[in-house]
Kinemage of the C-alpha trace (Angstrom):
@kinemage 1
@onewidth
@group {chain A} dominant
@subgroup {mainchain}
@vectorlist {calphas} color= white
{ca met a 1} P 51.491 -38.373 10.649
{ca ser a 2} L 53.390 -36.726 7.728
{ca lys a 3} L 57.126 -36.888 7.483
{ca ile a 4} L 58.239 -33.440 6.670
{ca ala a 5} L 61.954 -32.674 5.534
{ca ile a 6} L 63.188 -29.102 5.731
{ca leu a 7} L 66.227 -28.284 3.519
{ca gly a 8} L 68.019 -25.329 5.079
{ca gly a 9} L 68.952 -24.436 8.618
{ca gly a 10} L 68.853 -20.726 8.374
{ca ser a 11} L 66.395 -18.554 10.066
{ca trp a 12} L 63.398 -19.402 7.889
{ca gly a 13} L 63.997 -23.122 7.655
{ca thr a 14} L 64.462 -23.231 11.387
{ca gly a 15} L 61.561 -21.016 12.110
{ca leu a 16} L 59.245 -23.258 9.893
{ca ser a 17} L 60.327 -26.329 11.819
{ca val a 18} L 59.126 -24.667 15.084
{ca val a 19} L 55.929 -23.427 13.365
{ca leu a 20} L 55.069 -26.910 11.949
{ca ala a 21} L 55.903 -28.548 15.255
{ca his a 22} L 53.015 -26.641 16.705
{ca ser a 23} L 50.521 -27.229 13.760
{ca arg a 24} L 47.270 -28.842 14.374
{ca arg a 25} L 48.404 -31.994 12.800
{ca lys a 26} L 51.329 -34.052 14.180
{ca his a 27} L 54.506 -34.264 12.040
{ca glu a 28} L 57.815 -36.028 12.117
{ca ile a 29} L 60.103 -33.092 11.133
{ca arg a 30} L 63.625 -33.385 10.098
{ca ile a 31} L 65.876 -30.343 9.084
{ca trp a 32} L 68.887 -30.539 6.961
{ca val a 33} L 71.732 -28.061 8.136
{ca arg a 34} L 75.131 -27.758 6.562
{ca glu a 35} L 76.909 -26.627 9.690
{ca thr a 36} L 77.944 -29.478 12.096
{ca ser a 37} L 77.932 -27.098 15.003
{ca ile a 38} L 74.332 -26.034 14.414
{ca val a 39} L 73.266 -29.547 14.009
{ca lys a 40} L 74.812 -30.372 17.561
{ca ser a 41} L 73.261 -27.354 19.126
{ca ile a 42} L 69.865 -28.174 17.911
{ca gln a 43} L 70.140 -31.781 19.075
{ca glu a 44} L 71.672 -30.995 22.522
{ca asn a 45} L 70.395 -27.406 23.367
{ca arg a 46} L 67.199 -27.280 21.196
{ca glu a 47} L 68.364 -23.940 19.584
{ca asn a 48} L 69.889 -22.510 16.393
{ca pro a 49} L 72.150 -19.839 18.090
{ca thr a 50} L 73.476 -18.644 14.632
{ca tyr a 51} L 70.207 -17.923 12.739
{ca leu a 52} L 67.415 -18.060 15.257
{ca pro a 53} L 68.881 -17.274 18.800
{ca gly a 54} L 66.516 -17.428 21.704
{ca ile a 55} L 63.858 -19.697 20.080
{ca ser a 56} L 63.328 -23.116 21.565
{ca ile a 57} L 63.076 -25.802 19.023
{ca pro a 58} L 60.655 -28.595 19.978
{ca asp a 59} L 62.001 -32.132 20.648
{ca cys a 60} L 60.087 -33.605 17.676
{ca val a 61} L 62.373 -31.665 15.252
{ca val a 62} L 65.554 -33.802 14.296
{ca ser a 63} L 68.553 -32.148 12.687
{ca ser a 64} L 71.235 -33.750 10.543
{ca asn a 65} L 73.782 -32.641 7.941
{ca arg a 66} L 73.131 -35.744 5.919
{ca leu a 67} L 70.630 -35.278 3.237
{ca asp a 68} L 69.787 -38.984 2.822
{ca glu a 69} L 69.018 -39.277 6.459
{ca val a 70} L 66.806 -36.150 6.388
{ca leu a 71} L 64.940 -37.076 3.242
{ca arg a 72} L 64.324 -40.731 3.925
{ca asp a 73} L 60.713 -41.575 3.453
{ca ala a 74} L 59.828 -37.882 3.459
{ca gln a 75} L 56.395 -37.073 2.088
{ca ile a 76} L 56.757 -33.368 2.086
{ca val a 77} L 60.057 -31.567 1.414
{ca ile a 78} L 60.272 -27.753 2.024
{ca gly a 79} L 63.112 -25.889 0.477
{ca ala a 80} L 64.435 -23.004 2.436
{ca val a 81} L 67.752 -22.469 0.969
{ca pro a 82} L 69.139 -19.312 -0.729
{ca ser a 83} L 68.034 -19.113 -4.376
{ca ala a 84} L 71.757 -18.979 -5.612
{ca his a 85} L 72.238 -22.471 -4.114
{ca ala a 86} L 68.787 -24.072 -4.534
{ca arg a 87} L 69.483 -25.886 -7.862
{ca ser a 88} L 72.639 -27.731 -6.312
{ca val a 89} L 70.831 -28.786 -3.193
{ca tyr a 90} L 67.805 -29.985 -5.219
{ca leu a 91} L 69.928 -31.967 -7.670
{ca glu a 92} L 71.732 -33.616 -4.669
{ca ala a 93} L 68.397 -34.314 -3.043
{ca ala a 94} L 66.724 -35.756 -6.121
{ca pro a 95} L 67.971 -39.319 -5.748
{ca his a 96} L 66.729 -39.580 -2.172
{ca leu a 97} L 63.095 -38.682 -3.021
{ca ser a 98} L 60.261 -40.892 -4.027
{ca thr a 99} L 58.199 -39.987 -7.061
{ca asp a 100} L 55.219 -38.963 -5.119
{ca thr a 101} L 57.003 -36.423 -2.822
{ca thr a 102} L 55.624 -33.101 -2.619
{ca val a 103} L 58.111 -30.192 -2.787
{ca val a 104} L 57.264 -26.731 -1.297
{ca ser a 105} L 59.493 -23.752 -2.149
{ca ala a 106} L 59.847 -21.226 0.797
{ca thr a 107} L 62.647 -19.291 -1.013
{ca lys a 108} L 61.929 -15.752 -2.049
{ca gly a 109} L 64.201 -15.038 -5.016
{ca leu a 110} L 65.103 -15.880 -8.612
{ca glu a 111} L 68.123 -18.049 -9.753
{ca pro a 112} L 70.721 -15.426 -10.690
{ca ala a 113} L 72.337 -17.017 -13.581
{ca thr a 114} L 68.882 -18.111 -15.405
{ca his a 115} L 66.258 -15.697 -13.969
{ca leu a 116} L 64.213 -18.780 -13.240
{ca arg a 117} L 61.584 -18.942 -10.353
{ca met a 118} L 62.116 -21.543 -7.746
{ca ser a 119} L 59.378 -23.671 -8.864
{ca glu a 120} L 60.930 -23.809 -12.305
{ca val a 121} L 64.333 -24.724 -10.735
{ca ile a 122} L 62.625 -27.622 -8.923
{ca ala a 123} L 60.991 -28.808 -12.111
{ca gln a 124} L 64.310 -28.951 -13.877
{ca ala a 125} L 66.254 -30.377 -11.035
{ca phe a 126} L 63.796 -33.394 -10.669
{ca ala a 127} L 62.820 -33.595 -14.338
{ca leu a 128} L 65.014 -36.809 -14.939
{ca arg a 129} L 63.371 -38.667 -12.236
{ca phe a 130} L 59.886 -37.469 -11.956
{ca ile a 131} L 57.431 -34.600 -12.400
{ca ala a 132} L 57.554 -32.960 -9.001
{ca arg a 133} L 54.196 -31.938 -7.223
{ca thr a 134} L 55.190 -28.394 -6.222
{ca ala a 135} L 53.672 -25.494 -4.188
{ca val a 136} L 55.145 -22.141 -3.108
{ca leu a 137} L 54.903 -20.628 0.311
{ca ser a 138} L 55.189 -16.955 0.723
{ca gly a 139} L 53.842 -13.863 2.347
{ca pro a 140} L 54.843 -11.607 5.294
{ca ser a 141} L 56.634 -13.820 7.575
{ca phe a 142} L 59.612 -12.732 9.581
{ca ala a 143} L 61.032 -16.145 10.982
{ca leu a 144} L 61.603 -14.953 14.420
{ca glu a 145} L 58.086 -13.631 14.908
{ca ala a 146} L 56.469 -16.722 13.374
{ca ala a 147} L 58.565 -18.996 15.448
{ca arg a 148} L 57.716 -17.222 18.828
{ca gly a 149} L 54.106 -17.610 17.982
{ca asp a 150} L 53.055 -14.116 16.682
{ca pro a 151} L 49.933 -14.473 14.551
{ca thr a 152} L 51.123 -14.845 11.005
{ca ala a 153} L 49.261 -15.142 7.659
{ca val a 154} L 50.872 -16.509 4.640
{ca val a 155} L 50.033 -17.816 1.093
{ca leu a 156} L 50.367 -21.379 -0.257
{ca ala a 157} L 50.338 -21.280 -4.102
{ca ser a 158} L 49.941 -24.269 -6.403
{ca gln a 159} L 48.319 -24.970 -9.804
{ca asp a 160} L 47.162 -28.169 -8.132
{ca arg a 161} L 44.317 -26.848 -5.936
{ca ala a 162} L 43.892 -30.200 -4.088
{ca leu a 163} L 47.473 -30.227 -3.323
{ca ala a 164} L 47.358 -26.612 -2.031
{ca ala a 165} L 44.152 -27.489 0.215
{ca phe a 166} L 45.910 -30.595 1.618
{ca leu a 167} L 49.108 -28.545 2.555
{ca gln a 168} L 46.903 -25.747 3.986
{ca glu a 169} L 45.454 -28.342 6.427
{ca glu a 170} L 48.770 -29.968 7.230
{ca phe a 171} L 50.594 -26.602 7.988
{ca ala a 172} L 47.844 -24.580 9.806
{ca gly a 173} L 48.338 -23.890 13.345
{ca pro a 174} L 46.857 -21.757 16.119
{ca thr a 175} L 49.172 -18.816 15.112
{ca phe a 176} L 49.835 -19.837 11.544
{ca arg a 177} L 47.106 -19.162 9.054
{ca leu a 178} L 47.528 -20.097 5.381
{ca tyr a 179} L 45.413 -18.896 2.267
{ca thr a 180} L 45.658 -20.754 -0.998
{ca asn a 181} L 46.257 -19.339 -4.327
{ca asp a 182} L 46.692 -20.751 -7.855
{ca asp a 183} L 48.958 -17.929 -9.178
{ca val a 184} L 52.328 -19.488 -8.666
{ca leu a 185} L 54.034 -17.087 -11.027
{ca gly a 186} L 52.687 -13.983 -9.280
{ca val a 187} L 53.373 -15.151 -5.841
{ca glu a 188} L 56.980 -16.188 -6.655
{ca leu a 189} L 57.826 -12.992 -8.445
{ca ala a 190} L 56.156 -10.758 -5.825
{ca gly a 191} L 58.266 -12.643 -3.233
{ca ala a 192} L 61.362 -11.788 -5.237
{ca met a 193} L 60.623 -8.215 -6.114
{ca lys a 194} L 59.585 -6.982 -2.721
{ca asn a 195} L 63.247 -7.748 -1.645
{ca val a 196} L 64.657 -5.314 -4.181
{ca met a 197} L 61.956 -2.631 -3.096
{ca ala a 198} L 63.043 -3.182 0.587
{ca ile a 199} L 66.636 -2.244 -0.413
{ca ala a 200} L 65.314 1.085 -1.913
{ca ala a 201} L 63.233 1.599 1.185
{ca gly a 202} L 66.159 1.015 3.433
{ca ala a 203} L 68.255 3.482 1.486
{ca cys a 204} L 65.694 6.124 1.876
{ca gln a 205} L 65.592 5.637 5.572
{ca gly a 206} L 69.540 5.390 5.797
{ca leu a 207} L 69.647 8.902 3.893
{ca gly a 208} L 67.372 10.261 6.595
{ca leu a 209} L 64.392 10.817 4.351
{ca gly a 210} L 60.887 10.999 5.876
{ca ala a 211} L 57.527 9.304 5.609
{ca asn a 212} L 56.730 11.109 2.337
{ca ser a 213} L 59.531 9.501 0.450
{ca leu a 214} L 58.929 6.129 1.941
{ca ala a 215} L 55.204 6.098 1.067
{ca ala a 216} L 55.928 7.081 -2.461
{ca leu a 217} L 58.521 4.450 -2.847
{ca val a 218} L 56.365 1.722 -1.543
{ca thr a 219} L 53.406 2.737 -3.708
{ca arg a 220} L 55.436 3.011 -6.902
{ca gly a 221} L 57.320 -0.038 -6.004
{ca leu a 222} L 53.958 -1.939 -5.870
{ca ala a 223} L 53.119 -0.435 -9.222
{ca glu a 224} L 56.338 -1.624 -10.676
{ca met a 225} L 55.957 -5.202 -9.325
{ca ala a 226} L 52.514 -5.278 -10.925
{ca arg a 227} L 53.763 -4.085 -14.266
{ca leu a 228} L 56.201 -6.973 -14.566
{ca ile a 229} L 54.101 -9.716 -12.934
{ca val a 230} L 51.027 -9.077 -15.061
{ca ser a 231} L 53.011 -8.864 -18.281
{ca leu a 232} L 54.419 -12.318 -17.413
{ca gly a 233} L 50.948 -13.736 -16.856
{ca gly a 234} L 50.424 -13.162 -13.181
{ca lys a 235} L 47.037 -12.013 -11.699
{ca pro a 236} L 46.600 -8.349 -10.649
{ca glu a 237} L 44.824 -9.477 -7.506
{ca thr a 238} L 47.844 -11.280 -6.243
{ca leu a 239} L 49.647 -7.751 -5.760
{ca ser a 240} L 46.932 -6.658 -3.372
{ca gly a 241} L 47.273 -9.896 -1.309
{ca leu a 242} L 49.639 -11.205 1.321
{ca ala a 243} L 52.318 -12.204 -1.181
{ca gly a 244} L 52.270 -8.625 -2.701
{ca leu a 245} L 51.296 -5.783 -0.666
{ca gly a 246} L 51.484 -7.669 2.557
{ca asp a 247} L 55.072 -8.889 2.022
{ca leu a 248} L 56.044 -5.583 0.549
{ca val a 249} L 55.058 -3.511 3.619
{ca leu a 250} L 56.738 -6.012 6.038
{ca thr a 251} L 60.084 -5.945 4.257
{ca cys a 252} L 60.111 -2.092 3.605
{ca tyr a 253} L 59.034 -1.004 7.246
{ca gly a 254} L 60.071 -4.048 9.389
{ca thr a 255} L 63.369 -3.804 11.303
{ca leu a 256} L 63.918 -7.553 10.967
{ca ser a 257} L 64.231 -7.220 7.181
{ca arg a 258} L 67.660 -8.176 5.933
{ca asn a 259} L 67.027 -6.374 2.617
{ca arg a 260} L 65.839 -3.196 4.345
{ca his a 261} L 69.055 -3.410 6.563
{ca val a 262} L 71.263 -3.654 3.449
{ca gly a 263} L 69.594 -0.522 1.900
{ca phe a 264} L 69.741 1.320 5.163
{ca glu a 265} L 73.491 0.830 5.596
{ca leu a 266} L 74.033 1.700 1.866
{ca gly a 267} L 72.089 5.036 2.548
{ca arg a 268} L 74.415 5.687 5.372
{ca gly a 269} L 77.319 5.504 2.879
{ca arg a 270} L 78.809 2.099 3.898
{ca pro a 271} L 80.254 -0.158 0.977
{ca leu a 272} L 78.078 -3.234 -0.064
{ca glu a 273} L 81.099 -5.723 0.535
{ca glu a 274} L 81.310 -4.363 4.207
{ca ile a 275} L 77.683 -4.769 4.927
{ca leu a 276} L 77.407 -8.206 3.603
{ca gly a 277} L 80.493 -9.335 5.361
{ca glu a 278} L 78.868 -8.608 8.586
{ca met a 279} L 75.760 -10.514 7.914
{ca asn a 280} L 75.357 -14.294 8.557
{ca met a 281} L 72.081 -14.522 6.570
{ca val a 282} L 71.535 -13.823 2.783
{ca ala a 283} L 69.708 -10.610 1.649
{ca glu a 284} L 68.018 -12.052 -1.576
{ca gly a 285} L 67.475 -8.780 -3.114
{ca val a 286} L 71.109 -8.225 -3.774
{ca gly a 287} L 71.225 -10.999 -6.292
{ca thr a 288} L 67.690 -10.773 -7.498
{ca ala a 289} L 67.818 -7.245 -8.955
{ca glu a 290} L 69.822 -8.122 -11.945
{ca ala a 291} L 67.913 -11.180 -12.666
{ca leu a 292} L 64.675 -9.025 -12.512
{ca leu a 293} L 66.124 -6.655 -14.995
{ca gly a 294} L 66.971 -9.538 -17.232
{ca leu a 295} L 63.271 -10.646 -17.302
{ca ala a 296} L 62.164 -7.063 -17.724
{ca arg a 297} L 64.407 -6.538 -20.808
{ca glu a 298} L 62.975 -9.622 -22.421
{ca arg a 299} L 59.606 -8.106 -22.245
{ca his a 300} L 60.619 -4.391 -22.734
{ca ile a 301} L 59.289 -3.520 -19.299
{ca asp a 302} L 60.353 -0.495 -17.429
{ca leu a 303} L 61.508 -1.037 -13.906
{ca pro a 304} L 63.003 2.119 -12.735
{ca ile a 305} L 63.338 1.432 -9.028
{ca thr a 306} L 64.879 -1.847 -9.659
{ca glu a 307} L 67.183 -0.330 -12.243
{ca gln a 308} L 68.378 2.215 -9.601
{ca val a 309} L 68.739 -0.420 -6.915
{ca his a 310} L 70.882 -2.350 -9.327
{ca ser a 311} L 73.050 0.644 -10.029
{ca ile a 312} L 73.662 1.211 -6.327
{ca leu a 313} L 74.429 -2.456 -5.763
{ca his a 314} L 76.583 -3.347 -8.766
{ca leu a 315} L 77.609 -0.053 -10.504
{ca gly a 316} L 78.874 2.187 -7.636
{ca asn a 317} L 76.033 4.703 -7.933
{ca ser a 318} L 75.145 6.459 -4.690
{ca pro a 319} L 71.761 6.230 -3.159
{ca arg a 320} L 71.155 9.958 -3.388
{ca asp a 321} L 72.022 9.980 -6.998
{ca ala a 322} L 69.578 7.030 -7.761
{ca ile a 323} L 66.738 8.777 -5.926
{ca arg a 324} L 67.445 11.926 -8.013
{ca ala a 325} L 67.384 9.756 -11.228
{ca ile a 326} L 63.981 8.535 -10.279
{ca met a 327} L 62.544 11.872 -9.366
{ca glu a 328} L 63.883 13.465 -12.640
{ca arg a 329} L 62.202 11.050 -14.905
{ca pro a 330} L 59.672 12.394 -17.283
{ca leu a 331} L 56.311 13.371 -15.800
{ca lys a 332} L 53.321 11.063 -16.486
{ca arg a 333} L 49.926 9.948 -15.547
{ca glu a 334} L 49.622 7.586 -12.555
């Protein structure tokens, strides 16, 4: 029986606790949650009413707001905290981990200040103690749907193929299917970039634009993702898989997408601060757009959709003007 610690009591961290509780192999699962009220609700009512209401959390899941309790003797640690806070959480967690602990990142974003991927943040956070064995969990997976038992397929990426195969067996369940992949960079960047594309897709829908516009946006968004990812060393085939096209389609079309919701409300003319103020969960694309542009500038890569999303989010540009800027770009071959 593996001891699994989940860092983060948001929708995905909570959803993963439910999914793994129903996996083929038995686990001892602990989840670290900052909010005392949510810890109490999970323990007493078996529910996270703030981030995953209506989903029953199995009795084998134990919650706590103490990292040392959650991480004690943990063999597998899953990070499901927002990218902007991941480093501080991992640094706090490091003293409580053994040197053979496996760390799985389930966060889809880049560290805003450094433009680093989460696996890179993990490596730096634990470097003073040990070289972490890491993997990345990504793909089309709304927490609510996965937790309620809808068939869900995801990607588990690691450069250590034996580790990926081990985790695949540990996590698989009757409604949770995992594919392995060794393209960690491609999987992580795809997971970050699709959030920005979802903001753009939501803005199109908020403006009342139809299927033509959205199809063009998603298609060119995938091309933009591939352009950056391949230039940084990722594999083209990753973009046609679950972490690429699969997650892009989910977040651009799915009504549960937080990033799509942000874009939709922006398209309706609402200010960003007001939209974010009403949300109790993080839309990773808001902070990721600028980090992606930083990576692109270093490689002289053109990211027109990401650039326009950034202009809407942070420069006061209107969604309609942003779309016009994209449409009026010089004509070119596909």
